[in-house]
PDB file of the backbone (N, CA, C, O) and the ligand in Angstrom, with CONECT records:
HET     CU  A 101       1
ATOM      1  N   MET A   1     112.103  95.849  95.392  1.00  0.00           N
ATOM      2  CA  MET A   1     111.418  96.181  94.127  1.00  0.00           C
ATOM      3  C   MET A   1     109.931  95.938  94.308  1.00  0.00           C
ATOM      4  O   MET A   1     109.531  94.875  94.782  1.00  0.00           O
ATOM      5  N   VAL A   2     109.125  96.890  93.944  1.00  0.00           N
ATOM      6  CA  VAL A   2     107.678  96.750  94.065  1.00  0.00           C
ATOM      7  C   VAL A   2     107.060  96.701  92.679  1.00  0.00           C
ATOM      8  O   VAL A   2     107.268  97.591  91.854  1.00  0.00           O
ATOM      9  N   GLU A   3     106.300  95.649  92.442  1.00  0.00           N
ATOM     10  CA  GLU A   3     105.508  95.538  91.226  1.00  0.00           C
ATOM     11  C   GLU A   3     104.097  95.987  91.568  1.00  0.00           C
ATOM     12  O   GLU A   3     103.508  95.495  92.531  1.00  0.00           O
ATOM     13  N   GLU A   4     103.565  96.885  90.815  1.00  0.00           N
ATOM     14  CA  GLU A   4     102.199  97.300  91.048  1.00  0.00           C
ATOM     15  C   GLU A   4     101.286  96.486  90.149  1.00  0.00           C
ATOM     16  O   GLU A   4     101.633  96.174  89.009  1.00  0.00           O
ATOM     17  N   VAL A   5     100.139  96.152  90.663  1.00  0.00           N
ATOM     18  CA  VAL A   5      99.129  95.451  89.885  1.00  0.00           C
ATOM     19  C   VAL A   5      97.964  96.411  89.742  1.00  0.00           C
ATOM     20  O   VAL A   5      97.299  96.751  90.720  1.00  0.00           O
ATOM     21  N   ASN A   6      97.728  96.838  88.527  1.00  0.00           N
ATOM     22  CA  ASN A   6      96.742  97.887  88.288  1.00  0.00           C
ATOM     23  C   ASN A   6      95.600  97.386  87.427  1.00  0.00           C
ATOM     24  O   ASN A   6      95.738  96.411  86.689  1.00  0.00           O
ATOM     25  N   ALA A   7      94.481  98.062  87.532  1.00  0.00           N
ATOM     26  CA  ALA A   7      93.325  97.719  86.724  1.00  0.00           C
ATOM     27  C   ALA A   7      93.354  98.464  85.405  1.00  0.00           C
ATOM     28  O   ALA A   7      93.777  99.617  85.333  1.00  0.00           O
ATOM     29  N   THR A   8      92.906  97.799  84.380  1.00  0.00           N
ATOM     30  CA  THR A   8      92.635  98.456  83.107  1.00  0.00           C
ATOM     31  C   THR A   8      91.267  97.990  82.673  1.00  0.00           C
ATOM     32  O   THR A   8      90.650  97.158  83.338  1.00  0.00           O
ATOM     33  N   ASN A   9      90.795  98.511  81.581  1.00  0.00           N
ATOM     34  CA  ASN A   9      89.465  98.088  81.143  1.00  0.00           C
ATOM     35  C   ASN A   9      89.459  96.645  80.656  1.00  0.00           C
ATOM     36  O   ASN A   9      88.391  96.061  80.471  1.00  0.00           O
ATOM     37  N   LYS A  10      90.644  96.060  80.445  1.00  0.00           N
ATOM     38  CA  LYS A  10      90.702  94.649  80.050  1.00  0.00           C
ATOM     39  C   LYS A  10      90.765  93.731  81.264  1.00  0.00           C
ATOM     40  O   LYS A  10      90.592  92.520  81.130  1.00  0.00           O
ATOM     41  N   GLY A  11      91.006  94.279  82.419  1.00  0.00           N
ATOM     42  CA  GLY A  11      91.069  93.452  83.619  1.00  0.00           C
ATOM     43  C   GLY A  11      92.213  93.831  84.520  1.00  0.00           C
ATOM     44  O   GLY A  11      92.020  94.006  85.724  1.00  0.00           O
ATOM     45  N   GLY A  12      93.407  93.963  83.966  1.00  0.00           N
ATOM     46  CA  GLY A  12      94.522  94.344  84.808  1.00  0.00           C
ATOM     47  C   GLY A  12      95.838  94.246  84.088  1.00  0.00           C
ATOM     48  O   GLY A  12      95.932  93.657  83.011  1.00  0.00           O
ATOM     49  N   ASP A  13      96.853  94.825  84.685  1.00  0.00           N
ATOM     50  CA  ASP A  13      98.197  94.659  84.157  1.00  0.00           C
ATOM     51  C   ASP A  13      99.227  94.797  85.273  1.00  0.00           C
ATOM     52  O   ASP A  13      98.970  95.379  86.327  1.00  0.00           O
ATOM     53  N   PHE A  14     100.397  94.240  84.998  1.00  0.00           N
ATOM     54  CA  PHE A  14     101.523  94.350  85.909  1.00  0.00           C
ATOM     55  C   PHE A  14     102.409  95.487  85.435  1.00  0.00           C
ATOM     56  O   PHE A  14     102.745  95.573  84.253  1.00  0.00           O
ATOM     57  N   LYS A  15     102.791  96.370  86.371  1.00  0.00           N
ATOM     58  CA  LYS A  15     103.683  97.473  86.012  1.00  0.00           C
ATOM     59  C   LYS A  15     104.845  97.536  86.982  1.00  0.00           C
ATOM     60  O   LYS A  15     104.614  97.553  88.191  1.00  0.00           O
ATOM     61  N   PRO A  16     106.075  97.572  86.515  1.00  0.00           N
ATOM     62  CA  PRO A  16     106.418  97.427  85.090  1.00  0.00           C
ATOM     63  C   PRO A  16     106.258  95.979  84.641  1.00  0.00           C
ATOM     64  O   PRO A  16     106.340  95.056  85.451  1.00  0.00           O
ATOM     65  N   ALA A  17     106.031  95.789  83.359  1.00  0.00           N
ATOM     66  CA  ALA A  17     105.830  94.436  82.844  1.00  0.00           C
ATOM     67  C   ALA A  17     107.123  93.633  82.896  1.00  0.00           C
ATOM     68  O   ALA A  17     107.092  92.410  83.040  1.00  0.00           O
ATOM     69  N   SER A  18     108.256  94.313  82.779  1.00  0.00           N
ATOM     70  CA  SER A  18     109.546  93.638  82.880  1.00  0.00           C
ATOM     71  C   SER A  18     110.389  94.354  83.933  1.00  0.00           C
ATOM     72  O   SER A  18     110.512  95.579  83.926  1.00  0.00           O
ATOM     73  N   THR A  19     110.961  93.569  84.831  1.00  0.00           N
ATOM     74  CA  THR A  19     111.703  94.135  85.952  1.00  0.00           C
ATOM     75  C   THR A  19     113.055  93.465  86.074  1.00  0.00           C
ATOM     76  O   THR A  19     113.148  92.241  85.979  1.00  0.00           O
ATOM     77  N   ASN A  20     114.107  94.248  86.283  1.00  0.00           N
ATOM     78  CA  ASN A  20     115.449  93.706  86.463  1.00  0.00           C
ATOM     79  C   ASN A  20     115.857  93.846  87.925  1.00  0.00           C
ATOM     80  O   ASN A  20     115.783  94.928  88.505  1.00  0.00           O
ATOM     81  N   ILE A  21     116.291  92.724  88.510  1.00  0.00           N
ATOM     82  CA  ILE A  21     116.758  92.749  89.892  1.00  0.00           C
ATOM     83  C   ILE A  21     118.054  91.945  89.994  1.00  0.00           C
ATOM     84  O   ILE A  21     118.467  91.280  89.044  1.00  0.00           O
ATOM     85  N   LYS A  22     118.683  92.022  91.163  1.00  0.00           N
ATOM     86  CA  LYS A  22     119.889  91.242  91.440  1.00  0.00           C
ATOM     87  C   LYS A  22     119.520  90.017  92.260  1.00  0.00           C
ATOM     88  O   LYS A  22     118.501  89.998  92.950  1.00  0.00           O
ATOM     89  N   VAL A  23     120.375  88.983  92.176  1.00  0.00           N
ATOM     90  CA  VAL A  23     120.173  87.765  92.975  1.00  0.00           C
ATOM     91  C   VAL A  23     120.032  88.146  94.447  1.00  0.00           C
ATOM     92  O   VAL A  23     120.796  88.958  94.969  1.00  0.00           O
ATOM     93  N   GLY A  24     119.059  87.557  95.093  1.00  0.00           N
ATOM     94  CA  GLY A  24     118.841  87.807  96.515  1.00  0.00           C
ATOM     95  C   GLY A  24     117.839  88.898  96.807  1.00  0.00           C
ATOM     96  O   GLY A  24     117.449  89.106  97.956  1.00  0.00           O
ATOM     97  N   GLU A  25     117.419  89.603  95.758  1.00  0.00           N
ATOM     98  CA  GLU A  25     116.434  90.660  95.979  1.00  0.00           C
ATOM     99  C   GLU A  25     115.014  90.092  95.963  1.00  0.00           C
ATOM    100  O   GLU A  25     114.759  89.002  95.450  1.00  0.00           O
ATOM    101  N   THR A  26     114.121  90.858  96.533  1.00  0.00           N
ATOM    102  CA  THR A  26     112.730  90.440  96.684  1.00  0.00           C
ATOM    103  C   THR A  26     111.825  91.352  95.869  1.00  0.00           C
ATOM    104  O   THR A  26     111.997  92.571  95.852  1.00  0.00           O
ATOM    105  N   VAL A  27     110.867  90.746  95.203  1.00  0.00           N
ATOM    106  CA  VAL A  27     109.853  91.504  94.474  1.00  0.00           C
ATOM    107  C   VAL A  27     108.542  91.412  95.249  1.00  0.00           C
ATOM    108  O   VAL A  27     108.151  90.336  95.700  1.00  0.00           O
ATOM    109  N   VAL A  28     107.878  92.535  95.398  1.00  0.00           N
ATOM    110  CA  VAL A  28     106.579  92.575  96.073  1.00  0.00           C
ATOM    111  C   VAL A  28     105.534  93.042  95.070  1.00  0.00           C
ATOM    112  O   VAL A  28     105.659  94.112  94.475  1.00  0.00           O
ATOM    113  N   TRP A  29     104.511  92.229  94.895  1.00  0.00           N
ATOM    114  CA  TRP A  29     103.388  92.617  94.044  1.00  0.00           C
ATOM    115  C   TRP A  29     102.277  93.131  94.954  1.00  0.00           C
ATOM    116  O   TRP A  29     101.874  92.448  95.896  1.00  0.00           O
ATOM    117  N   ILE A  30     101.795  94.307  94.678  1.00  0.00           N
ATOM    118  CA  ILE A  30     100.701  94.879  95.461  1.00  0.00           C
ATOM    119  C   ILE A  30      99.513  95.126  94.529  1.00  0.00           C
ATOM    120  O   ILE A  30      99.641  95.775  93.490  1.00  0.00           O
ATOM    121  N   ASN A  31      98.374  94.599  94.921  1.00  0.00           N
ATOM    122  CA  ASN A  31      97.190  94.741  94.075  1.00  0.00           C
ATOM    123  C   ASN A  31      96.506  96.083  94.349  1.00  0.00           C
ATOM    124  O   ASN A  31      95.798  96.245  95.343  1.00  0.00           O
ATOM    125  N   HIS A  32      96.728  97.022  93.462  1.00  0.00           N
ATOM    126  CA  HIS A  32      96.121  98.339  93.594  1.00  0.00           C
ATOM    127  C   HIS A  32      94.860  98.471  92.753  1.00  0.00           C
ATOM    128  O   HIS A  32      94.354  99.577  92.561  1.00  0.00           O
ATOM    129  N   SER A  33      94.357  97.367  92.258  1.00  0.00           N
ATOM    130  CA  SER A  33      93.152  97.433  91.436  1.00  0.00           C
ATOM    131  C   SER A  33      91.964  96.919  92.232  1.00  0.00           C
ATOM    132  O   SER A  33      92.116  96.414  93.345  1.00  0.00           O
ATOM    133  N   GLY A  34      90.802  97.051  91.660  1.00  0.00           N
ATOM    134  CA  GLY A  34      89.597  96.538  92.307  1.00  0.00           C
ATOM    135  C   GLY A  34      89.303  95.100  91.939  1.00  0.00           C
ATOM    136  O   GLY A  34      88.331  94.517  92.419  1.00  0.00           O
ATOM    137  N   ASN A  35      90.149  94.520  91.077  1.00  0.00           N
ATOM    138  CA  ASN A  35      89.930  93.141  90.646  1.00  0.00           C
ATOM    139  C   ASN A  35      90.782  92.171  91.452  1.00  0.00           C
ATOM    140  O   ASN A  35      91.753  92.563  92.099  1.00  0.00           O
ATOM    141  N   ILE A  36      90.404  90.906  91.404  1.00  0.00           N
ATOM    142  CA  ILE A  36      91.277  89.875  91.954  1.00  0.00           C
ATOM    143  C   ILE A  36      92.329  89.513  90.912  1.00  0.00           C
ATOM    144  O   ILE A  36      92.072  89.544  89.709  1.00  0.00           O
ATOM    145  N   HIS A  37      93.522  89.169  91.401  1.00  0.00           N
ATOM    146  CA  HIS A  37      94.618  88.788  90.515  1.00  0.00           C
ATOM    147  C   HIS A  37      95.456  87.714  91.203  1.00  0.00           C
ATOM    148  O   HIS A  37      95.307  87.460  92.398  1.00  0.00           O
ATOM    149  N   ASN A  38      96.336  87.091  90.427  1.00  0.00           N
ATOM    150  CA  ASN A  38      97.335  86.212  91.028  1.00  0.00           C
ATOM    151  C   ASN A  38      98.631  86.334  90.242  1.00  0.00           C
ATOM    152  O   ASN A  38      98.677  86.934  89.168  1.00  0.00           O
ATOM    153  N   VAL A  39      99.676  85.751  90.802  1.00  0.00           N
ATOM    154  CA  VAL A  39     100.984  85.682  90.153  1.00  0.00           C
ATOM    155  C   VAL A  39     101.297  84.200  89.997  1.00  0.00           C
ATOM    156  O   VAL A  39     101.527  83.496  90.980  1.00  0.00           O
ATOM    157  N   THR A  40     101.304  83.729  88.732  1.00  0.00           N
ATOM    158  CA  THR A  40     101.488  82.307  88.428  1.00  0.00           C
ATOM    159  C   THR A  40     102.685  82.159  87.501  1.00  0.00           C
ATOM    160  O   THR A  40     102.638  82.589  86.348  1.00  0.00           O
ATOM    161  N   PHE A  41     103.753  81.555  87.997  1.00  0.00           N
ATOM    162  CA  PHE A  41     104.981  81.415  87.207  1.00  0.00           C
ATOM    163  C   PHE A  41     104.880  80.262  86.228  1.00  0.00           C
ATOM    164  O   PHE A  41     104.209  79.262  86.485  1.00  0.00           O
ATOM    165  N   ASP A  42     105.567  80.420  85.088  1.00  0.00           N
ATOM    166  CA  ASP A  42     105.655  79.317  84.121  1.00  0.00           C
ATOM    167  C   ASP A  42     106.324  78.114  84.778  1.00  0.00           C
ATOM    168  O   ASP A  42     105.943  76.967  84.542  1.00  0.00           O
ATOM    169  N   ASP A  43     107.327  78.396  85.607  1.00  0.00           N
ATOM    170  CA  ASP A  43     108.045  77.350  86.331  1.00  0.00           C
ATOM    171  C   ASP A  43     107.271  77.036  87.613  1.00  0.00           C
ATOM    172  O   ASP A  43     107.306  77.797  88.580  1.00  0.00           O
ATOM    173  N   LYS A  44     106.579  75.906  87.598  1.00  0.00           N
ATOM    174  CA  LYS A  44     105.686  75.584  88.706  1.00  0.00           C
ATOM    175  C   LYS A  44     106.425  75.395  90.031  1.00  0.00           C
ATOM    176  O   LYS A  44     105.820  75.474  91.100  1.00  0.00           O
ATOM    177  N   SER A  45     107.732  75.144  89.957  1.00  0.00           N
ATOM    178  CA  SER A  45     108.483  74.901  91.191  1.00  0.00           C
ATOM    179  C   SER A  45     108.709  76.182  91.987  1.00  0.00           C
ATOM    180  O   SER A  45     109.142  76.123  93.138  1.00  0.00           O
ATOM    181  N   LEU A  46     108.427  77.325  91.399  1.00  0.00           N
ATOM    182  CA  LEU A  46     108.709  78.586  92.085  1.00  0.00           C
ATOM    183  C   LEU A  46     107.706  78.902  93.183  1.00  0.00           C
ATOM    184  O   LEU A  46     108.037  79.604  94.139  1.00  0.00           O
ATOM    185  N   GLY A  47     106.501  78.400  93.060  1.00  0.00           N
ATOM    186  CA  GLY A  47     105.484  78.721  94.050  1.00  0.00           C
ATOM    187  C   GLY A  47     104.728  79.967  93.641  1.00  0.00           C
ATOM    188  O   GLY A  47     105.326  81.020  93.419  1.00  0.00           O
ATOM    189  N   ASN A  48     103.433  79.850  93.543  1.00  0.00           N
ATOM    190  CA  ASN A  48     102.612  80.948  93.058  1.00  0.00           C
ATOM    191  C   ASN A  48     101.945  81.678  94.215  1.00  0.00           C
ATOM    192  O   ASN A  48     101.918  81.199  95.349  1.00  0.00           O
ATOM    193  N   SER A  49     101.414  82.840  93.899  1.00  0.00           N
ATOM    194  CA  SER A  49     100.634  83.558  94.908  1.00  0.00           C
ATOM    195  C   SER A  49      99.285  82.883  95.049  1.00  0.00           C
ATOM    196  O   SER A  49      98.875  82.111  94.182  1.00  0.00           O
ATOM    197  N   SER A  50      98.603  83.172  96.128  1.00  0.00           N
ATOM    198  CA  SER A  50      97.186  82.851  96.203  1.00  0.00           C
ATOM    199  C   SER A  50      96.438  83.987  95.510  1.00  0.00           C
ATOM    200  O   SER A  50      97.055  84.938  95.030  1.00  0.00           O
ATOM    201  N   THR A  51      95.146  83.890  95.457  1.00  0.00           N
ATOM    202  CA  THR A  51      94.359  84.966  94.847  1.00  0.00           C
ATOM    203  C   THR A  51      94.488  86.224  95.696  1.00  0.00           C
ATOM    204  O   THR A  51      94.263  86.203  96.906  1.00  0.00           O
ATOM    205  N   MET A  52      94.854  87.319  95.036  1.00  0.00           N
ATOM    206  CA  MET A  52      95.035  88.594  95.738  1.00  0.00           C
ATOM    207  C   MET A  52      93.819  89.479  95.514  1.00  0.00           C
ATOM    208  O   MET A  52      93.501  89.851  94.384  1.00  0.00           O
ATOM    209  N   SER A  53      93.153  89.805  96.600  1.00  0.00           N
ATOM    210  CA  SER A  53      92.080  90.795  96.529  1.00  0.00           C
ATOM    211  C   SER A  53      92.697  92.186  96.574  1.00  0.00           C
ATOM    212  O   SER A  53      93.916  92.322  96.681  1.00  0.00           O
ATOM    213  N   ALA A  54      91.877  93.202  96.494  1.00  0.00           N
ATOM    214  CA  ALA A  54      92.361  94.585  96.511  1.00  0.00           C
ATOM    215  C   ALA A  54      93.219  94.833  97.736  1.00  0.00           C
ATOM    216  O   ALA A  54      92.863  94.466  98.856  1.00  0.00           O
ATOM    217  N   ASN A  55      94.354  95.464  97.497  1.00  0.00           N
ATOM    218  CA  ASN A  55      95.301  95.870  98.541  1.00  0.00           C
ATOM    219  C   ASN A  55      96.085  94.720  99.168  1.00  0.00           C
ATOM    220  O   ASN A  55      96.890  94.947 100.071  1.00  0.00           O
ATOM    221  N   GLU A  56      95.866  93.503  98.708  1.00  0.00           N
ATOM    222  CA  GLU A  56      96.679  92.393  99.198  1.00  0.00           C
ATOM    223  C   GLU A  56      97.983  92.350  98.404  1.00  0.00           C
ATOM    224  O   GLU A  56      98.080  92.893  97.304  1.00  0.00           O
ATOM    225  N   SER A  57      98.974  91.695  98.985  1.00  0.00           N
ATOM    226  CA  SER A  57     100.276  91.648  98.327  1.00  0.00           C
ATOM    227  C   SER A  57     100.866  90.249  98.382  1.00  0.00           C
ATOM    228  O   SER A  57     100.436  89.391  99.153  1.00  0.00           O
ATOM    229  N   PHE A  58     101.861  90.055  97.539  1.00  0.00           N
ATOM    230  CA  PHE A  58     102.591  88.790  97.448  1.00  0.00           C
ATOM    231  C   PHE A  58     104.050  89.150  97.244  1.00  0.00           C
ATOM    232  O   PHE A  58     104.373  90.001  96.415  1.00  0.00           O
ATOM    233  N   SER A  59     104.934  88.506  97.994  1.00  0.00           N
ATOM    234  CA  SER A  59     106.351  88.801  97.808  1.00  0.00           C
ATOM    235  C   SER A  59     107.129  87.522  97.561  1.00  0.00           C
ATOM    236  O   SER A  59     106.775  86.454  98.059  1.00  0.00           O
ATOM    237  N   LYS A  60     108.190  87.648  96.785  1.00  0.00           N
ATOM    238  CA  LYS A  60     109.033  86.501  96.472  1.00  0.00           C
ATOM    239  C   LYS A  60     110.472  86.945  96.333  1.00  0.00           C
ATOM    240  O   LYS A  60     110.773  87.940  95.674  1.00  0.00           O
ATOM    241  N   LYS A  61     111.361  86.186  96.971  1.00  0.00           N
ATOM    242  CA  LYS A  61     112.795  86.428  96.880  1.00  0.00           C
ATOM    243  C   LYS A  61     113.368  85.525  95.790  1.00  0.00           C
ATOM    244  O   LYS A  61     113.014  84.349  95.702  1.00  0.00           O
ATOM    245  N   PHE A  62     114.247  86.076  94.966  1.00  0.00           N
ATOM    246  CA  PHE A  62     114.831  85.308  93.863  1.00  0.00           C
ATOM    247  C   PHE A  62     116.305  85.040  94.156  1.00  0.00           C
ATOM    248  O   PHE A  62     117.115  85.962  94.248  1.00  0.00           O
ATOM    249  N   ASP A  63     116.633  83.759  94.298  1.00  0.00           N
ATOM    250  CA  ASP A  63     117.977  83.362  94.717  1.00  0.00           C
ATOM    251  C   ASP A  63     118.847  82.848  93.577  1.00  0.00           C
ATOM    252  O   ASP A  63     120.026  82.559  93.779  1.00  0.00           O
ATOM    253  N   LYS A  64     118.275  82.731  92.376  1.00  0.00           N
ATOM    254  CA  LYS A  64     119.062  82.231  91.239  1.00  0.00           C
ATOM    255  C   LYS A  64     118.879  83.152  90.043  1.00  0.00           C
ATOM    256  O   LYS A  64     117.781  83.651  89.797  1.00  0.00           O
ATOM    257  N   PRO A  65     119.975  83.379  89.291  1.00  0.00           N
ATOM    258  CA  PRO A  65     119.833  84.183  88.072  1.00  0.00           C
ATOM    259  C   PRO A  65     118.900  83.495  87.077  1.00  0.00           C
ATOM    260  O   PRO A  65     118.812  82.267  87.045  1.00  0.00           O
ATOM    261  N   GLY A  66     118.226  84.271  86.288  1.00  0.00           N
ATOM    262  CA  GLY A  66     117.357  83.698  85.275  1.00  0.00           C
ATOM    263  C   GLY A  66     116.295  84.685  84.856  1.00  0.00           C
ATOM    264  O   GLY A  66     116.217  85.807  85.355  1.00  0.00           O
ATOM    265  N   THR A  67     115.477  84.230  83.919  1.00  0.00           N
ATOM    266  CA  THR A  67     114.348  85.027  83.445  1.00  0.00           C
ATOM    267  C   THR A  67     113.082  84.300  83.840  1.00  0.00           C
ATOM    268  O   THR A  67     112.849  83.162  83.433  1.00  0.00           O
ATOM    269  N   TYR A  68     112.270  84.964  84.631  1.00  0.00           N
ATOM    270  CA  TYR A  68     111.090  84.332  85.215  1.00  0.00           C
ATOM    271  C   TYR A  68     109.839  85.014  84.676  1.00  0.00           C
ATOM    272  O   TYR A  68     109.548  86.170  84.984  1.00  0.00           O
ATOM    273  N   HIS A  69     109.115  84.262  83.865  1.00  0.00           N
ATOM    274  CA  HIS A  69     107.874  84.777  83.264  1.00  0.00           C
ATOM    275  C   HIS A  69     106.691  84.326  84.100  1.00  0.00           C
ATOM    276  O   HIS A  69     106.660  83.202  84.603  1.00  0.00           O
ATOM    277  N   TYR A  70     105.721  85.213  84.242  1.00  0.00           N
ATOM    278  CA  TYR A  70     104.531  84.861  85.023  1.00  0.00           C
ATOM    279  C   TYR A  70     103.294  85.495  84.392  1.00  0.00           C
ATOM    280  O   TYR A  70     103.380  86.441  83.609  1.00  0.00           O
ATOM    281  N   VAL A  71     102.163  84.947  84.758  1.00  0.00           N
ATOM    282  CA  VAL A  71     100.883  85.461  84.259  1.00  0.00           C
ATOM    283  C   VAL A  71      99.910  85.592  85.424  1.00  0.00           C
ATOM    284  O   VAL A  71     100.155  85.099  86.525  1.00  0.00           O
ATOM    285  N   CYS A  72      98.814  86.262  85.154  1.00  0.00           N
ATOM    286  CA  CYS A  72      97.636  86.198  86.034  1.00  0.00           C
ATOM    287  C   CYS A  72      96.644  85.300  85.332  1.00  0.00           C
ATOM    288  O   CYS A  72      96.238  85.585  84.205  1.00  0.00           O
ATOM    289  N   THR A  73      96.247  84.223  85.979  1.00  0.00           N
ATOM    290  CA  THR A  73      95.397  83.246  85.289  1.00  0.00           C
ATOM    291  C   THR A  73      93.959  83.746  85.118  1.00  0.00           C
ATOM    292  O   THR A  73      93.187  83.158  84.361  1.00  0.00           O
ATOM    293  N   PHE A  74      93.603  84.805  85.802  1.00  0.00           N
ATOM    294  CA  PHE A  74      92.244  85.340  85.653  1.00  0.00           C
ATOM    295  C   PHE A  74      92.093  86.201  84.402  1.00  0.00           C
ATOM    296  O   PHE A  74      90.992  86.329  83.868  1.00  0.00           O
ATOM    297  N   HIS A  75      93.181  86.786  83.937  1.00  0.00           N
ATOM    298  CA  HIS A  75      93.090  87.777  82.865  1.00  0.00           C
ATOM    299  C   HIS A  75      94.059  87.440  81.738  1.00  0.00           C
ATOM    300  O   HIS A  75      95.248  87.743  81.836  1.00  0.00           O
ATOM    301  N   PRO A  76      93.567  86.821  80.675  1.00  0.00           N
ATOM    302  CA  PRO A  76      94.429  86.466  79.546  1.00  0.00           C
ATOM    303  C   PRO A  76      95.184  87.690  79.022  1.00  0.00           C
ATOM    304  O   PRO A  76      94.598  88.751  78.813  1.00  0.00           O
ATOM    305  N   GLY A  77      96.472  87.528  78.817  1.00  0.00           N
ATOM    306  CA  GLY A  77      97.299  88.624  78.341  1.00  0.00           C
ATOM    307  C   GLY A  77      97.933  89.439  79.452  1.00  0.00           C
ATOM    308  O   GLY A  77      98.755  90.317  79.190  1.00  0.00           O
ATOM    309  N   MET A  78      97.560  89.157  80.678  1.00  0.00           N
ATOM    310  CA  MET A  78      98.147  89.873  81.819  1.00  0.00           C
ATOM    311  C   MET A  78      99.382  89.100  82.254  1.00  0.00           C
ATOM    312  O   MET A  78      99.271  88.018  82.829  1.00  0.00           O
ATOM    313  N   GLU A  79     100.571  89.660  81.976  1.00  0.00           N
ATOM    314  CA  GLU A  79     101.797  88.911  82.189  1.00  0.00           C
ATOM    315  C   GLU A  79     102.949  89.832  82.519  1.00  0.00           C
ATOM    316  O   GLU A  79     102.879  91.044  82.315  1.00  0.00           O
ATOM    317  N   GLY A  80     104.003  89.242  83.028  1.00  0.00           N
ATOM    318  CA  GLY A  80     105.193  90.013  83.359  1.00  0.00           C
ATOM    319  C   GLY A  80     106.415  89.115  83.405  1.00  0.00           C
ATOM    320  O   GLY A  80     106.310  87.889  83.358  1.00  0.00           O
ATOM    321  N   THR A  81     107.584  89.752  83.498  1.00  0.00           N
ATOM    322  CA  THR A  81     108.846  89.023  83.528  1.00  0.00           C
ATOM    323  C   THR A  81     109.770  89.647  84.565  1.00  0.00           C
ATOM    324  O   THR A  81     109.904  90.868  84.637  1.00  0.00           O
ATOM    325  N   ILE A  82     110.405  88.799  85.366  1.00  0.00           N
ATOM    326  CA  ILE A  82     111.435  89.236  86.296  1.00  0.00           C
ATOM    327  C   ILE A  82     112.771  88.708  85.767  1.00  0.00           C
ATOM    328  O   ILE A  82     112.933  87.502  85.582  1.00  0.00           O
ATOM    329  N   VAL A  83     113.720  89.605  85.526  1.00  0.00           N
ATOM    330  CA  VAL A  83     115.049  89.199  85.070  1.00  0.00           C
ATOM    331  C   VAL A  83     116.008  89.359  86.249  1.00  0.00           C
ATOM    332  O   VAL A  83     116.201  90.457  86.771  1.00  0.00           O
ATOM    333  N   VAL A  84     116.605  88.231  86.655  1.00  0.00           N
ATOM    334  CA  VAL A  84     117.489  88.217  87.825  1.00  0.00           C
ATOM    335  C   VAL A  84     118.921  87.993  87.354  1.00  0.00           C
ATOM    336  O   VAL A  84     119.211  87.002  86.684  1.00  0.00           O
ATOM    337  N   THR A  85     119.814  88.911  87.702  1.00  0.00           N
ATOM    338  CA  THR A  85     121.214  88.780  87.276  1.00  0.00           C
ATOM    339  C   THR A  85     122.138  88.863  88.482  1.00  0.00           C
ATOM    340  O   THR A  85     123.357  88.775  88.333  1.00  0.00           O
TER     341      THR A  85
HETATM  342 CU    CU A 101      94.603  89.621  86.845  1.00  0.00          CU2+
END
């Protein structure tokens, strides 16, 4: 599953904002915008991305079912959810 990170006039957004995957699958975030972004989970134990410059990516495998909400700390309101079943 690939999450795209795109620029908007507000700074950026994650598309799709909500993603459904199965246990054991991996999500890859690719920064297709000209801004810096990160992926920061509400659950600090998950491990966050470092700052992603343009064209950089971050991937994470999800091994447990659940709903995982995350934000980009640079851009208020830039958020997404991964639902793992
Ligand atoms: Cu951002």
